[in-house]
C-alpha angles and dihedrals in degrees: 000000000000122000094222138051140210114251118194119188124203142235088020095051090219116149144177145155119260137181116263110266095035111141113244089235091057091050090050092051093049092051093045092244114166098245117147126226126165101171097054095250099305095126095248108106100042090211093126097067114153136179118223120208122216134199133034119349104180092174090062095034095236140114114213115211124209090250094052089117129043117268122280107275140208094263092056092043091052092047093050093049095049105032105011131245125212112252111265094024125118135190109254092214091055104036112083129203111253100158144356107313142175112216127192119207106209118220094254090056093055120098093207103048116219119260106222102209098202103101121163118272118223109256135170108227136183103238114227104132124184088232122061140152125235134183116228138177113220127204114250117245117273124200089214092056105040105199129144122254091246093053090052089047089052090048090052092049090053095047098043103031105019091241114164126207113358131201134177139195120248090251090061092048090053092058099035101087098050091043093051092050094044089052092046090242093310114109144164112231126199108217132190129193118167123201092264100036116117092196134038114244124220103220098176144352132208132189117257122338108344121193099181119137121282105205139182133192124221110198129193104196105196131177092251106020138028114211126187136187119201108213135191104233092209096065108002093246115158106234096183140351124204142155147183141197115279102249089212087080089088088065092052138328095231133042099253090052088057092048088050090050090054091048095049100038119057107229091015092125091053089050092053092045092054091047095054096043091052089050093052090047091053091046092052091053095045093049091049090050090049091053090043093236134124111263086219086073089069102099100166141030130192116198131193124186144145118274096264092048088044093057095042092049091050092046094248117141106248095205093112090059090062096065137042131306084032094217119195119217085228132353097189128096117273133212114199144166113252088235091062090066096037096251101153099160093076129068105302091241096043118142127225124210118194116196118233122265120235098214145327095297100019109075148185090284089062089047088053090051089051089050092050099041100031100208087175088069096047119116092203132051107272129186114204117193122188102192121205139115084308115028120219113204129192125187127180154074138234089300101054140350126204128192138192141166123229125196101229095161127215100297092099087057091056095260123125086029118120094233094019127137139161118273105286137137108290095031117125107245105163128042136184126179123197106235091213105042094026087222117145133220126186147176128226132212110269097035134070092204125100118234092251093053113108095239097047097102093050093044092053098037092111100044100029120195104295110167143307126286130207098276089046096053091048093052091042093055093044092048091048088055092048091048094050094247092118126041128221090269091057097253118144114224126230125248093265091051097045101033095235133102087213087082098081129187113253107182106300094339134053138242133201117235108225098172135003114199096157094111089064095040093263131125131281105233115202137166105231131198087253090055090053091051092049091052092045091053092049097046092043091056090049095048093043090054091052092045091050091056091048089053090051091048089046095234130126097197137031126217097227142356127220118199112206130188129031091320092058091065099037108038121077113231090231094057092045090053095044087056092046095238093137135027120271114274133142108287092237088061091061110088138170124241095185114214095352093169090054090047090053090051090052091050091052089047094051101038121043092193089061087066091061088046096055093040088058094042096054090061089056094052114092115218120220112201110220093187094068101029111106093205090062091073092049091051091045093055093048091048091057089085118084107272097349140315097223114010110087103218095208095176091053092046090054092063105031136032114220113212114248098229133143124191097176107114095173105069141313121354092244089074089064091204093290091141087062093058093096088069 
């Protein structure tokens, strides 16, 4: 039996071995994990709440036993009795490491709160929502014509608003009679009729003329983040946008890890379903609070997500999605009551619309991107890339549209990176390296100043420089390639080869020192050889997926590239192309679509006809399965080089000159130093 244990923190991905009996808070501090504590670990402030995960975690290579943490103690018991503690949570200052454990740090326990970069994009929409409010005058009851109040309401709706068949939940019937009488037989009725509904539903009823808000929620449920836009259903205006980390990340950073967790842990799928529904509930309440409205005014929600998230949100075991032929339980759109999926922080009669999936690994989020960007109406050949933990890629024009999914992993989100973190104040997000001096400068989230600007230290005094997020690591690697610090194979040179002491020996490889805050008690932030490899694997998967679609379409070039998602707004086209993330096109032909999946969800929320449109479109999109396509591996290997081993990238070469350097001293340059990785 060993006297130490492996502790893995999510969402940061940081890990280390600690002596048995080490408090979780101590382990977090030693690893630089963002876990809050105001009281100094005395169990008073409750800021250090954590959520341990138990069972099999194949992604991390650990099995977490039920006794991985010390027993619940009197301090935690007292805190829960007096102030409340969410079931499953522990206090990091009280829980001690007793075995290998995976620990999630929830957003509210993080000092540097996450920045969810999925804000709403301005969009002109034709308003025709499924949910609307109408004012009607209802006939009073008559003993000579004995009909129920609801039947007379339905008759009034038909006569005054040409509404056909009407139905209502029991909760509406319970309040109908007092509301009718209070309004003196004049009422405002909230109606809902989806694109497949045979009858119109009465969701709510108010006495007299009621001008209260009629709201809808567009939700982009991603593997890593959940983003939501609260919309006024009268004009489509976005009242508030907010987001949070997907709590399922503690079960696995990528989709297949979560499928594996469900496979290896009985009830694991139920556990993940509960976690994501609780998160959406909390997000609905927080976004309503932010907009200063009552969450009960949210009468409808449209949700888009990848297939694994789709199944876990619905409470469907995703195990079939983990093996060929990657069968979905259903690929069609769904209309549900909020109560069916335990969403209690909306109106009790709220309706949920889930966009259709395209195929087993290409989900409703990709359908939403297609609805937003309309590649099927494009005259030229457009490549649309929605980058995340799992990248969805669309290629096509008005003749034909193809789609695929590519497993990029979480490196683009800042995970699996030595100094990586999620996007939060203090995280490095922009990087430039002088090609002559090899000296870096950078910007962090929360400040517009560069690190070599005189006021930088004062501007970042509160946040500090804490790590590097996804956009930062991408720019750092691309800048290292441009500055001759990294060769085409992805190998970092030593100080004698690069001419800078910032390239430091790390075992048998080298790393590049980006920032040294150790003199002030801050972190040393370096780009390591392992970081380069993680980015190479991610970008190779992305490029190989795009290249596979181009093969299928029988084209060698595309006319334009659209970057969707958080990366679209925060990655420069030049750096993306230097890395070889996207095919070579003129830089002015690379544009950002912002959160296209979220925009698609908003379109479906605000226009019921758009639902018919996307349901028809998904049947016209041809899915290419990367998992079983032999050419994918060939493209993947070629794409490991920076930017590429075979493809010439003429547009890129016309604007930058990539240094012709090679740091591989153990064979041909094609090896890229991979044999040295064991060091």
